[in-house]
N, C-alpha and C positions, 0 to 999 in steps of 0.2 A: 571646630578650632583647628588651626594649622599645626601640624606636627613640627616640633623643634629639630633643627639640623644638629647633628653631632658636631663637637668642636673640631678645630683644625687638626689637632694631634690625632684624634680618632680617625678622621678622614684620611690622613696621611698613612696611618697604620693599615687601614683597610686597602688603600691603593697599593702600598708596598707589598702586602700579602698577596693581592691579586696579580701583581707583576711577577712575583717569584713563582706562583702557581703556574702562570702562563709559560714562564721560562722552562719550568720542569716538564710541562707538557710538550713544548717544542723540542726539547732535548730528546725526548722519547721517540720522536719521529725521525731522527737522524739515522741514516744508514751508513755505518762506518766501513771503510774499505778493509779488505783482508791484508794481513802483513805481506803476503805474496805480491799483491797488486801494488802495494806501497813501494816495495823494493824494486819492482819492475819499472814503475813510473819514475823512481829516483834515478835508476840507471839511464832511462831515456833522457831525463833532464840533464844529467851530467854529461852524456854524450853530446847533446845539442850545445851545451855551453862550450865544450871543447871544440866542436866543429865551427861554431860562430866565432869563438876566440881566434882560431887559426885563420879564418877568413878575414877578420878585421886586422890581424897581424900582417897578413899578406898584402892587403890594401894599403896599410900604413907604410910598409916597406917600399912598395911600388911608388906611392906618392912622395915619400921622402927622397927617393932616388931621382924622381922626375924634378922635384923642387931643387935638389942639389945640382942637377944638370942645368936647369935654367939659371940658377944663381951663378954658376961658373961661366955661362955664356954672357951674362950681364956685366962681367968685369972688364 
């Protein structure tokens, strides 16, 4: 005789339990960075943001001045 399948609620509970067990096992595999490396990488990111921001500001200034020059010529 074929064995009866558990109802949907039991299957859902078993699936959810397996999901959380798998999540817990995956979290154990994570290698977290040291605070020193986090602060170092944060400094690198902030420096790059500043450099790129200044570069874009410079390009914007140059292009706005060129546009202003062309707009004055068109008058």
